[in-house]
C-alpha positions in Angstrom: 61.3 2.1 14.4 60.5 0.0 17.5 58.3 -3.0 17.4 55.5 -1.1 19.2 55.7 1.7 16.7 55.3 -0.8 13.9 52.3 -2.4 15.4 50.7 1.1 16.0 51.4 2.0 12.3 49.7 -1.1 11.1 46.6 -0.4 13.2 46.5 3.2 11.9 46.8 1.9 8.3 44.1 -0.6 8.9 41.8 2.0 10.4 42.4 4.3 7.4 41.5 1.5 5.0 38.4 0.6 7.1 37.3 4.2 7.1 37.9 4.5 3.4 35.8 1.4 2.8 33.1 2.7 5.1 33.0 6.0 3.2 32.8 4.2 -0.2 30.0 2.0 1.2 28.0 5.0 2.4 28.5 6.8 -0.9 27.4 3.7 -2.8 24.3 3.5 -0.6 23.5 7.2 -1.2 23.9 6.7 -4.9 21.6 3.7 -4.7 18.9 5.8 -3.0 19.4 8.6 -5.6 18.8 6.0 -8.3 15.6 5.0 -6.6 14.5 8.6 -6.3 15.2 9.2 -10.0 13.3 6.0 -11.0 10.3 7.1 -9.0 10.3 10.4 -11.0 9.3 8.2 -14.0 5.9 7.7 -12.4 3.0 10.2 -12.7 0.6 10.9 -9.9 -1.6 7.9 -10.1 -3.4 7.4 -6.8 -7.2 8.1 -7.1 -7.4 9.2 -3.4 -4.7 11.9 -3.7 -7.1 14.4 -5.1 -9.7 14.4 -2.5 -7.0 14.4 0.2 -5.6 17.6 -1.4 -9.0 19.2 -1.6 -9.9 18.2 2.0 -6.6 19.7 3.2 -7.4 22.9 1.4 -10.9 22.9 2.9 -9.5 22.5 6.5 -6.9 25.2 6.0 -9.5 27.6 4.5 -12.2 27.0 7.2 -9.8 26.4 10.1 -11.7 23.4 11.2 -12.1 19.7 10.5 -15.4 19.1 8.6 -18.3 17.3 10.3 -20.3 17.3 7.0 -19.3 16.2 3.5 -19.2 19.2 1.2 -18.0 17.3 -1.9 -20.7 14.6 -2.6 -24.4 15.3 -2.9 -25.4 11.7 -2.2 -23.8 11.7 1.3 -26.4 11.6 4.1 -27.0 14.6 6.2 -26.3 14.6 9.1 -23.5 12.1 9.2 -23.4 9.3 11.7 -20.6 9.2 14.3 -18.9 6.4 12.4 -19.1 8.3 9.2 -17.6 11.4 10.9 -14.6 9.3 12.0 -13.6 8.8 8.4 -13.7 12.5 7.7 -11.6 13.4 10.8 -9.1 10.6 10.8 -6.4 12.0 8.4 -6.6 15.7 8.9 -2.9 16.3 9.7 -1.8 14.3 6.7 -4.2 16.1 4.4 -3.1 19.5 5.7 0.6 18.4 5.1 -0.2 17.4 1.5 -2.2 20.7 0.9 0.7 22.8 2.3 3.2 21.0 0.1 1.0 21.6 -3.0 0.7 25.3 -2.2 4.4 25.6 -1.9 5.5 23.5 -4.9 2.5 22.6 -6.9 2.1 19.0 -8.2 5.9 18.9 -8.7 6.3 19.4 -5.0 3.8 16.6 -4.3 5.8 14.3 -6.6 9.1 15.1 -4.8 7.3 14.6 -1.4 6.0 11.3 -2.6 9.5 10.2 -3.8 11.0 11.1 -0.4 8.4 9.0 1.3 9.2 6.1 -1.0 12.9 6.0 -0.2 12.8 7.1 3.4 11.8 3.7 5.1 14.8 1.8 3.7 17.1 4.9 4.1 16.2 5.1 7.8 17.0 1.4 8.1 20.2 1.8 6.2 21.3 4.6 8.6 20.2 2.6 11.6 22.3 -0.4 10.5 25.4 1.7 10.0 24.8 3.3 13.4 24.8 -0.3 14.8 28.2 -0.9 13.3 26.9 -2.9 10.3 29.2 -2.4 7.3 27.5 -0.3 4.6 27.9 -3.1 1.9 26.1 -5.5 4.3 23.4 -3.0 5.1 22.7 -2.7 1.3 22.0 -6.4 1.2 19.3 -6.1 3.8 17.5 -3.1 2.2 18.1 -3.4 -1.6 15.3 -5.7 -2.6 12.5 -4.3 -0.4 13.7 -0.8 -1.4 13.3 -1.8 -5.1 9.8 -3.2 -4.6 8.7 -0.1 -2.6 10.1 2.1 -5.4 8.3 0.5 -8.4 5.4 -1.8 -7.8 2.9 0.0 -5.6 4.3 3.4 -5.7 0.9 5.1 -5.7 0.3 4.2 -2.1 2.8 6.9 -1.0 0.7 9.6 -2.7 -1.6 10.0 0.3 -1.3 10.4 4.1 -0.8 6.7 4.5 2.6 7.2 2.8 3.7 8.7 6.1 2.5 5.6 7.9 4.9 3.3 6.1 7.7 5.5 7.4 6.3 5.9 10.9 5.9 2.1 11.4 9.6 1.5 11.0 10.4 4.4 13.4 8.1 2.8 15.9 9.9 -0.6 15.6 13.3 1.0 16.0 12.2 3.0 19.0 10.5 0.0 20.7 13.7 -2.1 20.4 15.8 0.8 21.7 13.4 1.4 24.7 13.3 -2.3 25.5 17.1 -2.6 25.4 17.6 0.5 27.5 15.0 -0.5 30.1 16.6 -3.9 30.5 20.1 -2.4 30.8 21.2 -1.6 34.3 22.2 2.0 35.0 20.2 3.6 32.2 17.5 5.7 33.9 16.4 7.9 31.0 16.7 8.0 27.2 15.3 10.3 24.6 13.4 7.4 23.0 11.2 7.3 26.2 9.4 10.5 25.1 9.9 10.1 21.3 7.6 7.0 21.0 4.5 8.8 22.6 5.2 11.8 20.4 5.4 9.7 17.3 2.1 8.0 18.1 0.3 11.3 18.8 1.4 12.6 15.4 0.6 9.3 13.7 -2.9 9.2 15.2 -3.7 12.5 13.5 -2.0 11.7 10.2 -3.7 8.4 9.2 -5.9 5.7 10.6 -3.0 3.2 10.1 -1.7 4.3 13.5 -3.7 1.2 14.7 -0.9 -0.9 13.2 1.6 1.0 15.4 -0.7 0.4 18.4 -0.9 -3.3 17.7 2.9 -3.7 17.4 3.3 -1.9 20.7 0.7 -4.2 22.3 2.6 -7.2 20.9 5.8 -6.0 22.6 3.9 -5.4 25.8 2.3 -8.9 25.8 5.6 -10.5 24.9 7.7 -8.9 27.6 4.9 -9.5 30.2 4.8 -13.1 29.1 8.6 -13.6 29.3 8.8 -11.8 32.6 6.1 -14.0 34.1 7.7 -17.1 32.7 11.0 -16.3 34.2 9.6 -15.5 37.6 7.1 -18.3 37.9 8.8 -21.2 36.1 12.5 -20.7 36.6 12.6 -22.6 39.8 10.4 -25.4 38.5 12.6 -26.0 35.5 15.8 -25.9 37.5 14.4 -28.5 39.9 13.1 -30.6 37.0 16.6 -30.5 35.3 18.3 -31.7 38.5 15.9 -34.7 38.7 16.4 -35.9 35.1 19.3 -37.3 33.2 21.4 -35.0 31.1 20.0 -36.2 27.8 16.5 -35.4 28.8 17.4 -32.1 30.3 19.2 -31.1 27.1 16.0 -31.6 25.2 14.0 -29.5 27.7 16.7 -26.8 27.8 16.8 -26.7 24.0 13.3 -25.1 24.1 13.3 -23.3 27.4 16.9 -22.0 27.7 16.1 -18.9 25.6 13.6 -17.8 28.3 15.6 -18.8 31.3 19.2 -17.8 30.6 18.4 -14.1 31.3 16.4 -14.9 34.4 18.5 -12.4 36.4 17.3 -9.5 34.3 14.9 -7.1 36.1 11.4 -6.5 35.0 11.3 -3.7 32.5 8.8 -1.5 34.3 10.0 1.6 32.4 9.3 -0.2 29.1 5.8 -1.1 30.2 5.1 2.5 31.2 6.4 4.0 28.0 4.4 1.5 25.9 1.2 2.2 27.8 1.7 5.9 27.6 2.3 5.6 23.8 -1.0 3.7 23.4 -2.9 6.1 25.6 -1.5 9.1 23.8 -3.4 8.3 20.6 -6.6 9.7 22.2 -5.2 13.1 21.3 -6.9 13.1 17.9 -10.4 14.5 17.0 -12.0 11.0 17.3 -10.6 10.2 20.8 -11.0 6.5 21.6 -14.0 6.1 19.2 -11.8 5.5 16.1 -9.5 3.0 17.9 -12.5 1.0 19.2 -14.6 1.2 16.0 -11.8 0.3 13.6 -10.4 -2.4 15.7 -13.8 -4.0 16.1 -14.3 -3.7 12.3 -10.9 -5.2 11.5 -11.3 -8.1 13.8 -14.8 -8.9 12.5 -13.6 -8.6 8.9 -10.7 -10.9 9.6 -12.8 -13.6 11.3 -15.4 -13.4 8.5 -12.7 -13.7 5.9 -11.0 -16.7 7.5 -14.4 -18.4 7.7 -15.2 -17.4 4.1 -11.8 -18.8 2.8 -12.3 -22.0 4.8 -15.9 -22.6 3.7 -15.7 -21.1 0.3 -19.0 -19.2 0.8 -20.3 -15.8 2.0 -20.0 -12.4 0.5 -17.1 -10.0 1.0 -19.0 -6.7 1.1 -19.0 -3.9 -1.4 -15.8 -2.2 -0.4 -13.8 -5.4 -0.4 -15.2 -6.5 -3.7 -14.5 -3.2 -5.4 -11.3 -1.8 -3.7 -8.3 -3.8 -4.8 -6.3 -2.9 -1.6 -8.6 -5.3 0.3 -7.9 -8.2 -2.0 -5.5 -10.9 -0.9 -2.0 -11.0 -2.5 -2.9 -14.3 -4.1 -5.6 -12.5 -6.2 -3.0 -10.2 -7.6 -0.7 -13.1 -8.4 -3.3 -15.4 -9.9 -5.8 -13.0 -11.5 -3.7 -9.9 -12.4 -0.4 -11.7 -13.0 1.8 -9.9 -10.5 4.6 -12.4 -10.8 7.0 -10.2 -8.9 5.1 -11.2 -5.7 7.2 -14.4 -5.7 10.2 -12.2 -4.8 8.2 -10.8 -1.8 7.2 -14.3 -0.6 10.9 -15.4 -0.9 12.0 -12.4 1.1 9.3 -13.2 3.8 10.6 -16.8 3.9 14.1 -15.6 4.4 13.0 -13.5 7.3 11.4 -16.4 9.1 14.4 -18.7 8.3 16.9 -16.3 9.8 14.7 -16.2 13.0 14.6 -20.0 13.2 18.4 -20.1 12.6 18.9 -17.7 15.4 16.9 -20.0 17.7 18.8 -23.1 16.6 22.3 -21.7 16.5 22.2 -19.1 19.2 19.5 -20.5 21.5 17.8 -17.1 21.3 14.2 -16.3 20.7 12.4 -13.0 20.7 8.7 -13.6 21.0 7.9 -9.9 20.1 9.9 -10.1 16.9 8.3 -13.4 15.8 4.7 -12.2 16.6 5.3 -8.9 14.8 6.5 -10.4 11.6 3.7 -13.0 11.8 1.1 -10.3 12.3 2.5 -8.2 9.5 2.8 -11.1 7.1 -0.7 -12.3 7.7 -2.0 -8.8 7.3 -0.2 -8.3 4.0 -1.2 -11.6 2.5 -4.9 -11.3 3.4 -5.2 -7.6 2.4 -2.9 -6.1 -0.2 -3.0 -2.7 1.6 -0.8 -4.3 4.3 2.0 -5.1 1.7 3.7 -1.8 2.2 3.9 -2.3 6.0 5.3 -5.7 5.4 8.0 -4.3 3.0 9.1 -1.8 5.6 8.9 -3.9 8.7 10.3 -7.3 7.6 13.7 -5.9 6.4 14.2 -4.5 10.0 13.6 -7.8 11.7 15.5 -9.7 9.0 18.6 -7.5 9.5 18.2 -7.7 13.3 18.2 -11.5 13.2 21.2 -11.8 10.8 23.2 -9.4 13.0 22.3 -11.5 16.1 23.7 -14.6 14.4 27.2 -13.2 14.5 29.0 -15.2 11.8 31.6 -12.7 10.5 34.3 -15.1 9.3 36.6 -14.0 6.4 35.2 -16.6 4.0 31.7 -15.6 5.0 32.4 -11.9 4.5 33.6 -12.7 1.0 30.3 -14.5 0.3 28.4 -11.6 1.7 30.2 -9.2 -0.6 29.5 -11.4 -3.6 25.8 -11.6 -2.5 25.7 -7.8 -2.2 26.9 -7.3 -5.7 24.4 -9.9 -7.0 21.6 -8.4 -5.0 22.3 -4.9 -6.3 22.7 -6.2 -9.9 19.4 -8.1 -9.6 17.7 -5.2 -7.9 18.7 -2.7 -10.6 17.8 -5.1 -13.3 14.4 -5.7 -11.6 13.6 -2.0 -11.5 14.8 -1.3 -15.0 12.9 -4.3 -16.4 9.7 -3.3 -14.6 9.9 0.2 -15.8 10.7 -0.9 -19.4 7.6 -3.2 -19.3 5.3 -0.6 -17.7 2.7 0.6 -20.3 3.9 3.8 -21.9 0.7 5.5 -20.8 1.9 5.5 -17.2 5.2 7.2 -18.1 5.4 11.0 -17.7 5.9 13.6 -20.3 6.9 16.7 -18.5 5.1 18.9 -21.0 1.8 17.3 -20.1 2.4 17.5 -16.4 2.2 14.9 -13.6 -1.4 13.8 -13.8 -1.8 10.3 -15.0 -3.6 10.0 -18.4 -5.9 7.5 -16.7 -7.7 10.5 -15.2 -10.2 12.4 -17.4 -8.3 15.7 -17.6 -9.5 16.4 -21.2 -13.1 15.5 -20.2 -12.9 17.9 -17.3 -11.9 20.7 -19.6 -14.9 19.8 -21.8 -17.3 19.8 -18.8 -16.0 23.3 -17.7 -16.5 24.5 -21.3 -20.0 23.2 -22.0 -21.3 23.3 -18.4 -23.9 20.6 -18.4 -26.5 20.9 -15.6 -26.0 18.9 -12.4 -26.3 16.3 -10.9 -23.8 13.9 -12.4 -23.1 10.2 -12.0 -19.4 9.5 -12.0 -17.1 6.5 -11.8 -16.0 5.7 -8.3 -12.2 5.9 -8.9 -12.6 9.3 -10.7 -14.5 10.9 -7.8 -11.5 12.4 -6.1 -10.1 13.8 -9.3 -13.5 15.4 -10.2 -13.7 16.9 -6.7 -10.2 18.3 -7.2 -11.1 19.8 -10.6 -14.8 20.7 -10.4 -15.7 21.5 -6.8 -17.5 23.8 -5.9 -19.3 24.1 -9.3 -20.2 20.4 -9.2 -20.5 17.8 -6.4 -19.8 14.2 -7.2 -22.0 11.1 -6.8 -19.3 9.0 -5.2 -15.6 9.1 -4.5 -12.8 7.1 -2.8 -13.9 8.1 0.7 -16.9 5.6 0.3 -18.6 7.3 3.3 -22.1 5.8 3.0 -22.4 2.1 2.3 -25.9 2.4 0.7 -24.6 5.0 -1.8 -21.5 2.8 -2.5 -23.7 -0.2 -3.4 -26.1 1.9 -5.4 -23.2 3.4 -7.5 -21.7 0.0 -8.1 -25.1 -1.5 -9.1 -25.5 1.3 -11.6 -22.0 1.0 -13.0 -22.4 -2.8 -13.5 -26.0 -2.5 -14.8 -27.6 -4.7 -12.2 -31.4 -4.9 -12.5 -33.1 -1.5 -11.9 -30.0 0.5 -12.7 -31.8 2.8 -15.2 -34.5 3.5 -12.7 -31.9 4.5 -10.1 -30.6 7.1 -12.7 -34.1 8.6 -12.7 -34.4 8.5 -8.9 -31.3 10.6 -8.6 -32.4 12.8 -11.5 -29.0 12.3 -13.2 -28.3 14.7 -16.1 -24.9 13.6 -17.2 -22.7 10.5 -16.8 -18.9 10.6 -16.6 -17.3 7.1 -16.8 -14.4 5.3 -18.4 -15.0 2.5 -20.9 -12.5 0.0 -19.4 -11.5 -0.7 -15.8 -7.8 0.4 -15.7 -7.1 -2.0 -12.8 -8.2 -5.2 -14.5 -8.9 -4.4 -18.2 -12.5 -5.5 -18.1 -15.1 -3.5 -20.0 -17.3 -1.1 -18.0 -20.8 -2.6 -18.3 -22.6 0.8 -18.2 -20.5 2.1 -21.1 -21.7 -0.6 -23.5 -25.3 -0.6 -22.1 -25.6 3.2 -22.7 -24.7 2.5 -26.4 -28.0 0.8 -26.7 -30.0 3.3 -24.7 -31.5 6.1 -26.9 -32.2 8.2 -23.8 -28.5 9.0 -23.4 -26.3 10.7 -26.0 -22.6 10.5 -26.3 -21.0 13.9 -26.4 -17.4 13.2 -25.5 -15.1 10.2 -26.0 -11.3 10.0 -25.8 -8.5 8.5 -23.6 -10.8 6.0 -21.9 -13.2 8.8 -20.9 -16.9 8.9 -22.1 -19.4 11.6 -21.3 -23.1 11.0 -21.8 -25.9 13.5 -21.4 -29.6 12.9 -21.0 -31.7 13.5 -24.1 -33.6 16.4 -22.6 -34.5 19.9 -23.8 -32.0 21.5 -21.3 -29.2 19.6 -23.0 -30.4 20.3 -26.6 -27.6 22.8 -27.4 -24.9 20.4 -26.2 -26.3 17.5 -28.1 -26.7 19.4 -31.3 -23.1 20.6 -31.2 -21.3 17.6 -29.8 -23.3 14.4 -30.5 -21.0 11.5 -31.4 -21.5 8.1 -32.9 -21.9 5.7 -30.0 -20.0 3.0 -31.8 -16.9 5.0 -30.9 -17.2 3.4 -27.5 -16.2 0.1 -29.0 -13.3 1.7 -30.8 -12.1 3.3 -27.6 -12.3 0.0 -25.8 -10.0 -1.6 -28.5 -7.6 1.3 -28.2 -7.3 0.9 -24.4 -6.9 -2.8 -24.6 -4.2 -2.5 -27.2 -2.2 -0.4 -24.7 -2.5 -3.2 -22.2 -1.7 -5.9 -24.8 1.6 -4.2 -25.7 2.9 -5.2 -22.3 1.0 -8.5 -21.7 -0.1 -9.9 -25.1 -1.0 -13.2 -23.5 -3.4 -11.8 -20.9 -6.9 -13.4 -21.5 -8.9 -10.5 -20.0 -7.3 -7.9 -22.3 -7.8 -10.2 -25.4 -11.4 -11.2 -24.7 -12.4 -7.6 -23.9 -10.9 -6.5 -27.2 -12.8 -9.3 -28.9 -16.0 -8.2 -27.3 -15.5 -4.7 -28.6 -14.8 -6.1 -32.1 -18.0 -8.1 -31.8 -19.9 -4.8 -31.0 -18.5 -3.3 -34.2 -19.7 -6.3 -36.2 -16.2 -7.6 -36.9 -17.1 -11.2 -36.2 -14.2 -12.9 -37.9 -11.6 -10.9 -36.0 -13.4 -11.4 -32.7 -13.7 -15.2 -33.4 -9.9 -15.4 -34.1 -9.2 -14.0 -30.6 -11.9 -16.0 -28.8 -10.4 -19.3 -30.2 -7.2 -18.6 -28.4 -9.0 -18.8 -25.1 -11.8 -21.4 -25.7 -12.5 -22.1 -22.0 -12.9 -18.4 -21.0 -14.8 -17.4 -24.2 -17.0 -20.5 -24.6 -20.2 -18.4 -24.4 -19.0 -16.0 -27.1 -17.9 -18.8 -29.4 -21.3 -20.5 -29.1 -23.0 -17.2 -29.9 -20.9 -16.8 -33.1 -21.6 -20.4 -34.2 -25.3 -19.7 -33.9 -24.7 -16.6 -36.1 -23.0 -18.8 -38.7 -19.4 -18.0 -37.9 
């Protein structure tokens, strides 16, 4: 064997080992995503908006048109204003997609569709990294933790059209980076990404209103490239002349900050990039709302952001009904501080790592990408101020984190070993994180196949009761249940309110009635309410529903159904006499049901003050004063009013 043959053989053996390791890494990655898919199967359908999305999709398919009126709620104004119509039209393609999947595979099909949406963002990123010659084991480091958090913590967000948005946003980021690279690369005149980005934006603008996030990201790239191009053209000569006229020490300080902008001064202006971005933004008018939705929603979001910044700075001002009631509009700090979402520390650490890698890229490589920095800043602020932005953050940040690490180019042998160790640790911690979270998820959330995929937090049994006894309309219903009641009871019944929250006056009225603000009983009369369908405990926070305990003391309303956090009251009226005579229940069962629900929460978080105090309040309602006092004394600051009341009673 000659020397040349020996060298060739070694290279062939090295290539075979490399390919084998590559194959093992890809297999490990696929097994990882299969594990995530299987873990997501442990979760029932839990999103309150899923149900009215399904019903709306059915309605659109049946009538062959997007509705301009609201067929599902009797309290919605007729006719609708143009802004109210925007909400009905904004998600039609996503709703039709959900409806079609349900027709093909039932709720099981919806569950599998949801699970695919959960794993797809990080699977797309994993494949993109491998395509860009990142070793699979290293790619797993970048995607493992965000993939875990997407899989477990806010899984229900993928159960509606916006689940597609969390996938489309990373596709937009990948395409933007490809288009920019191709446009700046000499000799490349056309690329498939040039037409893919506008097509993606057209589809997105008909799937969900979150297409605005995609538009904002494209605008950030447009602004950044325009700024850099202008800086290179207008200031390049000025800085070069300045450097010549200063000593080397001073010039090094100047160049430390400005070299990233000037070292590629010979690059041409990316006119193709500008054209594709502008075409992509303009293409979103191909939706039923045209430009009205973009203008209206952008104006509303900017106004909301300014008001919130002012409110957080001054500590005053109201947040508005939707923001006070809908948890997705709460800041992440609220979830961490009030609802004890301790896992958010992991998200904040990952965010910090993303910014650190970008700073390291600037210091070590003298490279800065303004678009990257502005995008992750925008997404991070969005996620921390409004929890509904968290999913966008968990899909976008890993892309820019991986991109910055790749750009650092530090692949020494010792560092490779450290990365391998880090990968094993990250996967071990990730699997442990998911397993621990699932283990500590209340059993009521976990599916039993025999009972189907519907979460027990929805009034399935109550719905069967309503269908059987057929109380006369109209009803008052709990806001979060509205979608499920539409799904189960329309067209026989229309709801009072649901997750679409179309009319603000109706929203506020429903909330005032539920929380028994002054005049709530009179409002029941104004709407001629005949039966009330509400839970006894807020599933999101564990607080007692004020209306549930208030109706216990109101003789005009009779309890005819109570089980699984579902209570049905009917008006004491001759038309309901047969139902009352047959099904009338002791109203004290409301307190027993509250205790039962709080006990479910307490199995997971026995130290939670809200769960404990709510349970004690129910015990107080049952006259079990000593038991209630024992719980109150564990939380003297929060339960000071109750303790004073018990002392006055002699306890």
